[in-house]
C-alpha positions, 0 to 999 in steps of 0.5 A, a space after each residue: 833202491 830201497 824197496 819201501 821208498 815211494 819214488 813218485 807222487 802218491 797217485 790219487 787212484 782207486 785204492 781206498 776201498 781196498 785199503 779199508 779192507 786191511 783193517 777188517 777181520 778175515 771173515 770179511 774176506 773168508 766168508 765173502 761171495 768170491 772165497 765162497 767160490 774159492 772153497 769149491 776149488 781144487 786147491 787148498 783153502 785160503 785160511 783165516 790166519 793167512 788173511 790176518 797176517 797179510 793184512 797186518 803186513 799191508 798196514 805195516 807196509 803202509 806205515 813204513 812207506 809213509 816214512 813215519 815207522 822205519 822200525 817196521 822194516 824188519 817186521 814187514 819182511 818177516 811177515 811177507 816171508 811167513 805168508 810165503 812160507 805158509 802158502 808153500 807149505 799149504 800147496 805142498 801138503 795138498 799136491 806134493 813137492 813136485 807141484 811147487 818145486 823150484 827152477 833148476 839153477 837157482 844160484 845162477 838166477 841169483 847171480 844174473 839178478 832174475 827178479 821178473 818171472 812171466 808164467 805163460 800157461 797154455 793148452 793147445 795153443 799152437 796157432 797163437 803161442 809163438 806170437 805170445 812168446 815173440 811179443 815177450 822176448 822183444 819187450 823194451 824199456 826193461 833189462 830182459 836179463 832180469 826176465 824168466 819166462 816159464 812156459 807151462 803146458 797143460 798136456 797139449 796134444 797139437 804140438 804146442 810144445 815144439 813151438 816153446 822148443 823153437 822159441 827156446 832155440 831161437 831166443 834172441 834175447 837175454 831172457 830165460 825161457 823155460 818149459 814145464 808140462 803139467 801132467 795134472 789135468 784140468 783148467 787152471 792147473 797149468 797156471 797154478 803150477 807156474 805160479 807155485 813154481 816161480 814162487 818157490 824159485 824166489 823163495 829159494 833165491 831168498 834163502 841162497 843170499 838172505 835177500 828177503 826183501 826180494 819177496 817184495 820187489 820180485 814179480 810174477 806175471 801170468 799170461 795166456 798163450 794167445 795174447 800178444 803185448 805192447 812192446 812197453 808192457 813189461 817195463 811199464 808194469 815194473 815202473 808202476 810197481 817200483 814207483 810205489 811199493 804199496 801197489 801189489 799188482 798191475 793189470 795191463 789195459 786189455 783189448 781183443 786182437 785187432 788183426 785177428 778180428 779180421 778173419 771174421 770178415 768175408 774178403 779177408 785173406 790172412 798173411 802167415 809169415 812162415 808161408 810168406 817166407 817160403 813164397 819169398 825164398 830167394 828174394 833179396 830183402 830191401 835193408 831199412 833202418 827200422 826195427 821190425 820186431 814190434 808194432 813201433 815198426 808201423 809207426 816208423 813206416 806209416 801207412 801214409 808213406 806207403 805208396 804203390 807205384 807199378 811194380 814197386 812200393 815206395 816207402 817213406 819213413 817217419 824220418 822222411 827217408 824213402 826206399 823202393 820195395 819191388 813187388 817180386 814175390 806172390 803169395 798163395 792168393 795171388 797178391 804181390 809183395 816185397 820183403 824188408 829186413 832190419 839190421 838184426 835180420 828180422 823180416 817184414 813183408 810189404 804188400 801191394 795194398 800197403 799192408 805191412 806184416 811183421 814176421 815177429 809181430 803178425 797179429 799185433 796193433 791195429 795197422 792192419 785193420 786200418 789198412 783193411 778199411 782203407 782199402 775197402 775191405 769192409 763190405 757195406 753189409 758188414 757195418 755192424 759186424 765191424 762195430 762188434 768185432 773192432 770198432 768196439 775195442 777201438 772205442 774202448 782203447 781211444 776213450 782213455 788213450 784219446 778222449 781222456 777218461 782217466 785210468 786212475 778211476 779204474 778198479 781193475 779185474 785181473 785176467 791172465 793177460 800179464 796180470 802181474 803181482 809181487 811174489 809175496 802178494 800173490 802168495 796170499 791166495 795164489 791161482 784157483 780154478 773156480 766152480 759154481 753149483 751145476 758146473 763142472 768147470 767155470 771160467 774165472 780162474 784168471 780173475 780170482 787171484 786178483 780179486 782175492 788180493 782186493 779182498 784182502 786189502 791189496 791195491 791193483 792198478 790199471 795200466 795205461 791204455 797206450 800200453 795195451 794187451 791184445 787177447 785172441 778172439 776165441 772169447 770174443 767169438 764165443 760171446 757173439 755165438 751166445 748172444 745170437 743163441 741166447 746162451 748166456 753162458 760165457 761172457 754172455 749174461 749182461 744182466 747178472 751180477 759181476 761175479 756170476 758174469 766172471 764164472 759161467 761155462 768154461 770150455 777151451 775152444 781152440 779145437 773148434 775155433 775155426 768152425 766157430 769162426 766159420 759160422 760167424 763169418 758165413 751164417 750171421 748177416 749184418 742184421 744179427 750183429 746190428 740187432 743182437 751182437 753189438 747192442 749186447 756186447 757194448 754194454 760191457 765197456 759202457 758199464 765198466 766205464 761208468 761203474 768204475 766212475 761212480 765208485 771213484 766218485 764216492 771217494 770224496 769231492 776231489 774224486 767227484 770233481 774228476 768224474 764230473 770234468 773227465 767222465 760226465 763232461 766228456 761222455 755227455 752234453 753239458 746239460 746232460 752231464 749236469 743232470 746225471 750228476 744232479 739226479 744219479 750221483 747224489 750225496 745219498 747214492 754216493 754215500 750208499 756206495 761208500 758205506 756199503 760192505 766191499 762186496 756190494 760196492 760194485 753191485 750198487 755202482 752198477 745199478 747207477 751205471 746202468 740207469 745212466 746207460 738206459 736213460 741216455 743211451 743215444 748220447 753215449 752212442 754219440 760219444 761212441 761215434 765221436 771217439 771213433 771220429 777222433 781216432 780216425 783223425 788222429 791216425 789220418 785215416 781218410 774220412 771217406 773210408 769210415 764216415 759210412 760206418 758211423 751213420 746210424 750208430 746213434 740209432 742202435 738198440 738199447 739192450 739194457 731196456 730188455 730182459 733176455 731169457 735166462 739160460 741155465 749153463 748146465 743145460 748148455 753143458 749137458 746138451 747135444 751141442 758140445 763134445 766135451 773132454 771134462 778132464 781137460 775142460 776142453 771142447 773137442 768137437 761141435 756136434 750140431 750147428 743150428 
């Protein structure tokens, strides 16, 4: 397949503003607020020549793909090669060859056709890492013989390296898994080592066989070690990149883990697959003709078809097949369960309460959250807790997957949740660790590489909501804790500018995650969630949806009409939708967004979005209720189980009407609350609990 031929219709997604950047002088990127932060990073700076070369390649590639300048093909390929060579030279001058050495056995990688590289960077992620790796080696809709998973350890001290060793030994797929340890401390360095290694590897593969167009077609993705992926994630991203050669990166649709969030409820008891395996020793599994490796098993063995009948659970599959599963094992909490096995020997554990735990995918999907709700696991005094930690993400997901908000309007950020970019484009800026004045370490390294691409002129697309990614709850619990303590330091400052929100205090909190979860579970009553946590948190998706709609509407009349039809008329009553369009999406307001410099467009769009939220919050909450109602109906959850959750939601506090007190992140860093290993960027202890 020609890597410069578009195989699908050119989609009218959000790309106009970055394409405009392609014709700008390099200073518009180098001197931007984002790159000003980059200058404080621990890596070699992005030079003007690199930006100019990349922008020239982007312009030429567009002309080549449009079909009118076939003679540009060799110039595009050579330009991409120069970008990669300049990048590697800069990295090696800064860090030495050992920090960007190619993987071993490049000839074998060439023979095997490996062109999908996934970097999993982690530090002390033992509780989560196995699930991350399992979700990657069980990907569907992609030839895993093309995949290399590079697990990069940031000097873990909790035995995370043994998790990787076990995954390599047990790997059931054609994917290759390799391990690297990053000896250099500091947040961001593990990801940088992984990306630089992959770029160097692909470069050497090109040298080996002369196929330099591989820099366009090969991809590198980055994952945290605590994230799980829908089984079609890698294949969907690859298809999106293959269909349009002018797309340089794809960001999957991101939520928090629905199942992991259950740990924040009083009556939840976890079900660890390894523990269940030990409890079921000697139990004969019931064979099922269903793949138990991923969340598709929950659809094939639906909740409505799981019926407890005395000593067994009758299991009726989506195809009508029925089997009886004996409840012959007992877990440490005294719960009875039976064992299933598919043809490959993968196991599932079916409980008497109808919960189905998949050994290979124990924390993915929302099946467990729905079973918990159906079984009455959410107490009446946990209503707003539920909205804060589960309802919020179901709303975000179903707004797009069920209610029809268009992903094509979204101008995505790119977190380390399998952001995937072409090799040559990722080499434009690489991975960085941001800093800010007054902060020793700032979060945001995962956002920066994608934002650099957009500032230079690359197109980044959002993946479909149906193929969602789930990240661990550590950021969620930090966010909630900061709301409650008025510490607007880590995804907790809902009023600041976008770049500031993405570069708050960075502390890696795996060491104390259990303590923080216990604090949220035991010390925060539902009034805290009702009055503080939920109102502050729900601002994030609402502003994200609406500011993207404003920027998209500013493209032109066809896009404006899409926003009218598929955003305003979906979220609001007809008269309100018309009033918002008339009073806020005015020609003057949209022209101001269109005419603003690239780095001010989001700021202007967010002002409009916040005005919409402030003035029409009650109707937005009605849309929130309607979205959850539609989700529950689509997933056949009995109304008696959820109707009470939606009572009074429209009356929740409109947090945007208030200004919380400003808190200097450095004051929190230097305070008595955390014990911080600065070199590792990690909290190693919690000194005090207020």
